[in-house]
C-alpha positions in Angstrom: 0.1 0.1 0.0 1.3 3.5 -0.9 2.4 5.5 2.0 0.5 8.7 2.2 2.3 11.6 3.8 0.1 14.4 2.7 -1.7 16.8 4.9 -4.1 19.6 4.2 -3.5 23.3 5.5 -6.3 25.9 5.1 -5.9 29.7 4.6 -8.8 31.9 4.8 -8.6 35.3 3.0 -10.9 38.3 2.3 -11.4 40.2 -0.9 -13.8 41.6 -3.4 -15.1 40.2 -6.7 -17.1 42.1 -9.3 -19.6 40.3 -11.4 -21.7 42.2 -13.9 -20.5 45.5 -12.6 -21.6 44.6 -9.0 -19.0 44.2 -6.3 -19.3 41.4 -3.7 -17.3 40.7 -0.5 -15.9 37.2 -0.3 -14.1 35.2 2.2 -12.4 32.4 0.5 -10.7 29.1 1.4 -7.4 28.1 0.0 -6.1 24.6 0.5 -2.6 23.5 0.6 -2.0 19.7 0.0 1.3 18.1 0.5 4.1 17.4 2.9 7.0 18.9 4.4 8.7 19.4 1.0 6.2 19.7 -1.7 2.7 21.1 -2.1 -0.1 21.7 -4.6 -2.1 24.8 -3.9 -5.8 24.7 -4.6 -7.6 28.0 -5.1 -5.2 30.7 -4.0 -7.4 33.8 -3.6 -7.4 37.4 -2.5 -4.1 37.5 -0.7 -1.1 35.7 -2.1 1.3 36.7 0.8 -1.0 35.0 3.2 -1.0 31.9 0.9 2.7 31.9 0.6 3.3 32.3 4.2 1.4 29.0 4.9 3.4 27.3 2.1 6.7 28.4 3.7 9.8 26.9 2.3 8.1 24.1 0.5 8.1 23.9 -3.2 4.9 24.6 -5.0 4.3 21.8 -7.6 1.1 23.1 -9.1 -1.6 25.6 -8.7 -5.1 24.4 -9.3 -8.0 27.0 -10.0 -11.4 25.3 -9.5 -12.9 28.2 -11.5 -11.7 31.3 -13.4 -13.3 34.1 -11.3 -11.1 37.1 -10.6 -10.4 36.7 -6.8 -8.6 33.4 -7.7 -6.7 34.7 -10.9 -5.5 37.6 -9.0 -3.1 35.6 -7.0 -2.1 32.7 -9.2 1.0 34.4 -10.8 2.4 35.3 -7.4 1.8 32.0 -5.9 3.1 30.1 -8.9 6.2 32.1 -8.7 6.6 31.6 -4.9 9.4 34.1 -5.0 11.3 32.8 -8.1 12.1 35.5 -10.6 12.8 33.0 -13.4 9.5 32.0 -15.0 11.1 28.6 -16.0 10.9 27.7 -12.3 7.3 28.9 -11.6 4.9 26.0 -10.7 2.3 25.1 -13.5 -1.1 26.8 -13.3 -4.1 24.6 -14.1 -7.6 25.6 -15.1 -10.3 24.1 -17.1 -10.5 25.3 -20.8 -14.3 26.2 -20.5 -13.2 29.1 -18.3 -10.6 30.4 -20.8 -12.7 33.4 -21.6 -12.7 34.3 -17.8 -9.0 34.0 -17.9 -8.5 36.1 -21.1 -11.0 38.8 -19.8 -9.1 39.1 -16.5 -5.6 39.3 -18.0 -6.8 41.4 -20.8 -8.0 44.1 -18.2 -4.6 43.9 -16.5 -2.9 44.3 -20.0 -5.0 47.4 -20.7 -3.8 49.1 -17.4 -0.2 48.1 -18.0 2.0 51.0 -19.3 4.9 49.0 -20.5 3.9 47.5 -23.9 6.0 44.5 -23.5 4.4 43.7 -20.2 1.0 44.3 -21.7 1.7 41.9 -24.6 2.9 39.3 -22.2 -0.4 39.6 -20.2 -2.5 39.4 -23.3 -0.7 36.1 -24.5 -0.7 34.4 -20.9 -2.3 31.1 -20.8 -2.7 28.4 -18.1 0.1 25.8 -18.3 -2.3 22.9 -17.9 -5.9 22.7 -19.0 -7.8 20.6 -16.5 -9.9 17.7 -17.8 -12.4 15.5 -16.3 -10.7 12.6 -14.7 -7.3 14.2 -14.7 -5.2 13.2 -11.8 -2.4 15.2 -9.9 -0.1 13.3 -7.5 1.5 14.8 -4.4 3.1 13.3 -1.3 1.6 9.8 -1.9 -1.9 11.0 -2.5 -3.8 11.5 -5.7 -6.0 14.4 -6.6 -8.7 13.7 -9.2 -10.4 16.4 -11.3 -14.3 16.4 -11.9 -15.8 18.8 -14.4 -18.7 20.5 -12.7 -20.0 23.2 -14.9 -22.7 25.7 -13.6 -21.1 28.2 -11.2 -18.8 28.8 -14.3 -18.6 26.9 -17.6 -15.3 25.5 -16.4 -15.9 24.8 -12.7 -14.2 21.8 -11.2 -13.9 19.8 -8.0 -11.0 17.8 -6.7 -11.3 14.4 -5.0 -8.8 12.7 -2.8 -9.8 9.3 -1.8 -6.7 8.8 0.2 -7.4 11.9 2.3 -11.1 11.3 2.3 -11.8 14.8 1.0 -13.8 16.5 -1.8 -12.5 20.1 -2.5 -15.7 21.5 -3.9 -14.6 25.1 -4.8 -17.6 27.4 -5.4 -19.6 24.6 -7.0 -20.9 23.5 -3.6 -20.9 25.2 -0.2 -22.2 23.9 3.1 -26.1 24.1 2.9 -26.3 25.5 -0.6 -25.1 25.6 -4.1 -21.9 27.7 -4.2 -22.1 31.4 -5.4 -20.6 34.7 -5.1 -23.0 37.1 -3.4 -25.9 34.7 -4.0 -25.6 35.2 -7.8 -25.9 32.0 -10.1 -24.7 31.8 -13.6 -26.5 28.6 -14.5 -28.1 27.2 -11.4 -29.9 24.3 -13.1 -26.7 23.0 -14.7 -24.8 23.7 -11.4 -27.4 21.5 -9.5 -27.2 18.7 -12.2 -23.3 18.8 -11.6 -23.7 18.6 -7.8 -26.0 15.7 -8.1 -23.9 13.7 -10.4 -20.9 14.6 -8.3 -22.4 13.5 -4.8 -24.4 10.4 -5.7 -21.5 7.8 -6.1 -19.3 9.2 -3.3 -19.0 7.8 0.3 -21.5 9.7 2.6 -18.8 10.3 5.2 -16.3 12.0 2.7 -15.4 15.4 4.0 -16.3 18.4 1.7 -14.1 21.3 1.9 -15.6 24.2 0.1 -14.2 27.4 -1.5 -16.1 29.5 1.0 -17.5 28.8 4.4 -17.3 25.8 6.8 -16.6 22.2 5.8 -19.5 19.6 5.5 -19.9 16.1 4.3 -21.2 14.4 1.1 -24.0 12.8 3.1 -25.4 16.2 4.6 -25.3 17.8 1.2 -26.8 14.9 -0.7 -29.7 14.9 1.6 -30.3 18.6 0.9 -29.7 18.5 -2.9 -33.2 17.6 -4.0 -34.6 20.6 -1.9 -32.5 23.0 -4.2 -34.3 22.2 -7.3 -37.2 24.5 -6.5 -34.7 27.4 -6.5 -33.9 26.7 -10.2 -37.6 26.4 -11.0 -38.4 29.6 -9.3 -35.3 31.5 -10.3 -34.5 32.3 -6.8 -31.2 32.6 -4.9 -30.3 30.7 -1.7 
């Protein structure tokens, strides 16, 4: 049996997200998975310094974004660099291709505000290093992290499952007691609910759920609530 040395560190940060010209306050969870030497960072958000402080001297092997919203993209480059000036030594950044438009919109805005034309061109041409795919697997410290595409919150939203650690990292697809959202705003709630149902049904009921915002929960608790959320989609209401 493979020896699993991985542990999970959590960092909570606060920031703001603008959606459709409305600004929302968010308190985000970043998860750092690894051992004393190497880590994978899931959803760095809002405050790169706080995330890197928790990483410490460990090497960042990859940065996984469970969606392409701006509070996550705002920190990815700094966390991937982890103090390294040479871009060849930066950790790869991973995002689902269906959120490529969100990525390009965000870095395009940065490029427009950049006075140095060479830097602006670099921002416009920037792409993730890894396009996440359903069923894709990352390995760190003896544990596997499996990617599940869960569109709805954004087209390219994903969740990440580690059977060895007994954890589902649900990003902003699923929060405790409700479908995930920014400020109660849903892009495609019906699709999101379908993704949540398909995600939860085959999983062990005692599997921990570590969401992108708020407190942790379990698969069993959220699976029991899932059917009650269908009325929200039918009525076009928020949670």
